[in-house]
C-alpha positions as CSV (number, residue, x, y, z in Angstrom):
1,M,209.7,-76.8,-33.0
2,A,208.1,-77.9,-29.9
3,Q,204.8,-79.8,-30.1
4,Y,202.3,-79.3,-27.5
5,Y,200.0,-82.2,-27.9
6,Y,198.8,-82.5,-24.3
7,T,198.3,-78.8,-23.9
8,V,196.3,-78.3,-27.0
9,A,194.2,-81.5,-26.4
10,A,193.3,-80.3,-23.0
11,L,191.8,-77.1,-24.2
12,P,188.0,-76.9,-24.5
13,Y,186.8,-75.9,-28.1
14,L,186.1,-72.3,-28.8
15,S,183.3,-70.9,-30.7
16,F,182.7,-67.1,-31.5
17,D,179.0,-67.5,-30.7
18,A,179.6,-69.0,-27.3
19,P,180.7,-67.6,-24.0
20,P,184.6,-68.2,-23.3
21,P,184.7,-71.7,-21.7
22,I,187.8,-71.0,-19.5
23,T,189.3,-67.9,-17.9
24,L,192.4,-66.3,-19.5
25,S,194.1,-67.0,-16.1
26,E,193.1,-70.7,-16.4
27,F,194.6,-70.8,-19.9
28,R,197.7,-69.1,-19.0
29,T,198.2,-71.5,-15.9
30,L,198.0,-74.6,-18.2
31,C,200.4,-73.1,-20.5
32,R,202.8,-72.0,-17.9
33,D,203.1,-75.5,-16.7
34,T,203.5,-77.2,-20.1
35,L,205.6,-74.7,-22.4
36,S,209.1,-74.1,-22.7
37,E,210.5,-71.1,-21.2
38,A,211.1,-69.3,-24.5
39,D,207.6,-70.2,-25.9
40,W,206.0,-69.1,-22.5
41,E,207.7,-65.7,-22.9
42,I,206.2,-65.4,-26.4
43,L,202.7,-66.4,-25.2
44,Q,202.6,-63.8,-22.4
45,Q,203.2,-61.1,-25.0
46,A,200.3,-62.3,-27.3
47,S,197.8,-59.5,-27.2
48,L,195.0,-58.5,-29.5
49,F,196.3,-55.0,-29.7
50,G,199.8,-53.9,-29.6
51,E,203.1,-53.7,-31.5
52,E,204.5,-56.1,-33.9
53,S,206.6,-58.7,-32.1
54,G,209.6,-59.9,-34.1
55,K,209.8,-63.0,-32.0
56,N,207.1,-65.0,-33.6
57,D,206.0,-64.8,-37.3
58,L,202.3,-65.4,-36.6
59,L,202.2,-62.6,-34.1
60,F,204.0,-60.3,-36.4
61,R,201.4,-61.2,-39.2
62,W,198.5,-60.7,-36.7
63,H,199.7,-57.5,-35.5
64,R,200.4,-56.3,-39.1
65,W,196.8,-57.0,-40.0
66,E,195.4,-55.4,-36.9
67,Q,197.4,-52.2,-37.4
68,S,196.3,-52.2,-41.1
69,F,192.7,-52.3,-40.0
70,R,193.1,-49.5,-37.6
71,S,194.9,-47.4,-40.2
72,E,192.0,-48.1,-42.6
73,L,189.5,-46.9,-39.9
74,G,191.7,-43.9,-39.3
75,R,191.7,-42.9,-42.9
76,L,187.8,-43.2,-42.9
77,R,187.7,-40.9,-39.9
78,A,190.0,-38.4,-41.4
79,A,188.1,-38.4,-44.7
80,K,184.8,-37.7,-42.6
81,L,186.4,-34.8,-40.8
82,G,187.7,-33.3,-43.9
83,M,191.3,-34.1,-43.1
84,D,193.9,-35.4,-45.5
85,A,193.2,-39.1,-45.3
86,D,196.4,-39.7,-47.5
87,S,198.5,-38.5,-44.6
88,I,197.6,-41.6,-42.6
89,P,200.1,-44.3,-43.8
90,R,198.4,-47.4,-45.4
91,I,199.7,-50.7,-44.0
92,V,199.2,-53.6,-46.4
93,P,198.6,-56.8,-44.5
94,E,199.4,-60.4,-46.1
95,T,195.9,-61.5,-45.3
96,G,192.4,-60.3,-45.0
97,R,189.9,-58.0,-46.6
98,V,191.1,-54.9,-44.6
99,Q,189.4,-52.0,-46.5
100,E,186.0,-53.9,-47.0
101,L,185.7,-54.7,-43.3
102,A,186.9,-51.3,-42.2
103,R,184.3,-49.6,-44.4
104,A,181.6,-52.1,-43.2
105,A,182.4,-51.5,-39.5
106,W,182.4,-47.7,-40.3
107,M,178.9,-47.8,-42.0
108,E,177.5,-49.5,-38.9
109,T,175.0,-47.3,-37.2
110,S,175.2,-49.2,-33.9
111,P,178.5,-49.2,-31.9
112,L,177.8,-52.6,-30.6
113,A,177.1,-54.0,-34.1
114,A,180.3,-52.4,-35.4
115,E,182.3,-54.1,-32.4
116,Q,180.6,-57.4,-33.1
117,L,181.6,-57.1,-36.9
118,I,185.2,-56.1,-35.9
119,L,185.6,-58.9,-33.5
120,K,184.2,-61.5,-36.0
121,A,186.7,-60.1,-38.6
122,F,189.4,-60.5,-35.9
123,W,188.2,-64.2,-35.4
124,E,188.2,-65.1,-39.1
125,V,191.8,-63.6,-39.8
126,L,193.0,-65.6,-36.7
127,E,191.4,-68.7,-38.2
128,E,193.4,-68.1,-41.4
129,L,196.6,-67.7,-39.6
130,E,195.7,-70.9,-37.7
131,V,195.7,-73.0,-40.8
132,N,198.4,-75.9,-40.8
133,H,199.0,-75.3,-37.0
134,F,198.0,-78.3,-34.9
135,F,200.0,-78.7,-31.8
136,D,202.4,-76.0,-31.9
137,L,203.1,-72.7,-30.3
138,E,201.3,-70.8,-33.1
139,K,198.0,-72.9,-32.3
140,L,198.3,-71.7,-28.7
141,L,198.8,-68.2,-29.7
142,V,195.8,-68.2,-31.9
143,Y,193.8,-69.8,-29.1
144,H,195.0,-67.1,-26.6
145,L,194.0,-64.4,-29.0
146,K,190.5,-66.0,-29.6
147,L,190.0,-66.5,-26.0
148,Q,190.7,-62.7,-25.7
149,I,188.0,-62.0,-28.2
150,L,185.5,-64.1,-26.3
151,H,186.3,-62.3,-23.0
152,L,185.8,-58.9,-24.8
153,K,182.4,-60.1,-26.1
154,A,181.5,-61.3,-22.8
155,Q,182.2,-58.0,-21.0
156,R,179.5,-56.4,-23.3
157,N,175.9,-56.8,-22.5
158,R,172.8,-55.1,-23.1
159,E,171.8,-54.2,-19.5
160,E,175.3,-52.8,-18.6
161,G,175.2,-50.7,-21.9
162,V,171.6,-49.1,-21.2
163,K,172.8,-48.4,-17.6
164,N,176.0,-46.7,-18.8
165,F,174.1,-44.8,-21.5
166,S,171.4,-43.6,-19.0
167,S,174.1,-42.5,-16.6
168,V,176.0,-40.4,-19.0
169,Y,172.7,-39.0,-20.6
170,H,171.4,-38.0,-17.2
171,R,174.7,-36.2,-16.2
172,I,174.7,-34.3,-19.6
173,R,171.1,-33.3,-18.8
174,E,171.9,-32.1,-15.4
175,Q,174.8,-30.1,-16.6
176,M,172.7,-28.5,-19.2
177,E,169.9,-27.8,-16.9
178,N,171.8,-26.5,-14.0
179,P,173.2,-23.2,-15.7
180,I,169.7,-22.5,-16.9
181,L,168.3,-23.0,-13.6
182,E,170.8,-20.7,-12.1
183,R,170.3,-17.9,-14.6
184,W,166.6,-18.0,-14.1
185,S,166.9,-17.9,-10.1
186,T,169.3,-14.7,-10.3
187,Q,166.8,-12.8,-12.6
């Protein structure tokens, strides 16, 4: 198993409550220059969302947990819509409080608060998976996934959210008012 002392030591500290200290591109450039070809291929495929990868046990466990979480959210949505929630397969991960976290996210009234709760849960699961990995590929995979979380968080801001909401709201209002105005003008 390759050890990447220099690579890990050169990375800035990540905190869930702080903005990303480096870009994903900068991280990948550093890794491209220092990882073996096989490990580089695995790192390139590391994504928060996606299919289970049989090439790496940590990624397999991560994707298993993430799919389990999505499955639980799907079951909650189905139940609310009066559909058969049991028709959605329940995936049991090796780690994490999936049902509890899915229910907490589902109960949030604010989409932003729900997303923050979900991203925090992702972060905590990644920290569990990171235990006993210090300078190996798995440490870099967790770092990569955490960095993706920080970049997702950085894309969200109140001003942009209000702007998007206002745009959609005004478009809907215009669509609703135009047919009414057309009917009145023809009478």
